[in-house]
C-alpha positions, 0 to 999 in steps of 0.5 A: 884112820891116822898114819900110826894106825895105818902102819900098824895095820900094814904090819898085820897085812905083811905077816898074813901075806908072807905066811900065806904065800909060803903055805901056797908055795909049799903046796905048789912045789909038790906040783913042780911050780916055782914060788913066784907062781904060788905067789900069783895064785896066793894074791888072787886067793887073798882078794875078793875072788876067794877070801872076800867071798868065803869070809868077807868080814875078815877080808874087809877088816884086814885090807880095808877100814870100812865098806865105803873106803874099800881099798883106798887106805890099803892102796896108799901104802901097799902100792908103793911098797909093791912097786919098790919090790918090783923095781928091786927085782928087775934091777937084779934081773938086769944085773944077770942079763948078758948081752954077749949071750944074745949076740950069739943067736941074734938072728933066731932071737929076732925071728922068735921075737917078731913072731911072738909080737906080731901073732899075739898082737893081731889076735889080741887086737881082734879080740879087742875089737870084739870086746869093744863092740859086744861087751862092756869090758872096756870103759866108755872113755876107752876108744876102739883103737885104744882097746885094740892096742892095749889088748894086743900089747897085753898078749905080747908080754912075756914073763921076762923075770920068770923066764930068766929064773927058769933058764937059770934053774934049768941050767940053760944059760949059754944054751941055744934055747936059753939064749934065744928065749932070753933075747926074744923075751927082752925084745918083746917086752921092750916093744910091748912097753912102747905100745903101752906108751902109745895107748896111754898117750892116745888115752890122754889125747896127746900123741906127741906124748907117745913120741916123747915117751919112746924117744926119752926111753931110748935116750935113757937106755943110751945114757945108761949103757953109754955113760953110766956103765963106763963111769961105774966101771971106772970108779968100781975100785972105789966101791970095793973094800977087801974084795967085797962091796962096801956099804957105800957101794951098796948105797950107790947101787940102790940110788942108781936103781931108784934114779933109773926107776924115777926117770922112766916113770917120769917120761911115761914108761914104767919104773921097772924098765928103768930099774932093769936097764940100770941093772944091766949097766952095773959093772960085772964082777964083784959089784953085781955079784954082791949087789945081787947077794944082798938085794935079792933075798929080801926082795924076793921074800919080803917085797915081791909078794906084796905086788902079787897081793896088790894085784889080787886085791884088784882081781874080781873074778865074780864079775865074770858072771855070765857064760858069754864072759867066760867064753870070752875069757877062754878065747883070750886064753886060746889066743894067748897060747896060739899067738905066743907059744905056737908062733914062737915054736914055729919061728924057732923051727924056721931058723933051723933050731931043733924041734926039742929046743924050739918047743922049749922056746915056745913054752918059755915065751908063752908064760906071762907071769909078773910082766903081764900083771904089771901092764894090766895094773897100769891099764886098770889104774889109768881106767883103760880097762874095766875090773872085769877085763882085768880079772880075765887077763889075770886068769890068762896070766896065771894059767899060761904061767902055770903051764910053763914048768910042767909042759917044759918038763914033759915035752922038753926035758924028758926028750 
C-alpha cells in the first residue's frame, strides 16, 4: 500500500485506540485504577491475545494489511508516534522532578534503591539461568550471560512515571514516603538502563560499546544539568511574554526535548532517558508550568495510548501454551513482588522509616508499568528475548501495576 492509504489506515486505528482506551478506563476507574493502567490492559486486549483471538479478520484488517506482512506496515508509523508520546511524557515527568526533595531523605532513598536493585536482580538472573537451560524463552543467539542480565534488569525496573503520578494524586509530594520512593525509583531506573546498555553491547559482541554508552550517558547528564540548565535559566526572560510562555519558548522547549531524546538514543540509551533529563534541566517557574500545561493533555490523551497499543500488538499470551510455561510466568511474578516490594519495604524499615510509610514505599516501588514495557520492547526489537518471554513480562508488568493502587489504599491510606 502507498503512503496515502497507510495514513488513512492510521487515522482509523487512532480513533479505535483512543475510544477503546477510554471505555476500558471507565471500567477500570470503578475498581480504583488510574487511566494509565487501563491503557496497559487495553493495549493487550487490542492485540492478538484477545481481539485477534475472538475476531482475527477484523484485527488483521485494522492493524495489518495482509497475513504475510502481519504488523510490518503498522509498525512503520505506529512505532514512531508511540515513541514521540513516550518522550513527551518523560519530558513532563522530568519537569516535575525535584532534586531538592530527594536530598532531604537521601540515605533512605539510596538504601531502598539498593534493595530494590540487588534483590530483584539476583532473583531475575536466577530465573534467566533456569529459562535459558530449561525453556526456549530466549532465542538461540542470546547467551546465558545476556539472558541473566536482561531478566535481572527487567525485574529492577520501577514504574517511575506512574510512581510520580500516584505520589502527586495521593498528595504525597514532600512527605517521607513520596520523597524516598521517587528518589529510589529514579536511581533504580537509571541503573537498570545502564544494565540494558551492557546487555545490548554484549549482544552485539562489543563490550567497548557498553562503556561508551554509560560514559556518554553520564556526560549528557552533566552537560544537560551543568550547561543547558543555567543557560536556559539565563535566557528565561526571552521565552516569556506577558507572564506567559511565548510560542518561541514552546518551540525551544520541544526542540530541546527532541535533541535530548536524539542524543541518548544515538549513544545507545533509550530516547526517554534524554527527554527526562532535559525536562529536569528546564527552568522552574513559568517555563515549566506552561510547558507542562500545553504538552501534557495532548500527550496523555492522544500519543501515550499508542505506545500501550503497540506493546499489546506484540503480546501473544497464546504462546504460553503449556502448564510449565504458565508456572514459569507465575515464578516471574512471585520473584518480582518479593524482590521489589518486600525488599524495599524491609530496607525502608531498616533506615528508621515507620511501618506504614515503609509499606507504602514497597507498594509504590513494586509497580513496573510503563518503564517495564519500554525495556522489554527494546529486548524484543533487538532479538534478545522471544515473543513468549515478552508476553510473560507484559503479564508481570500489568499485574504488579494493577496491584499498586488497591493495595496502597488498603494497607497504607486506611491505617
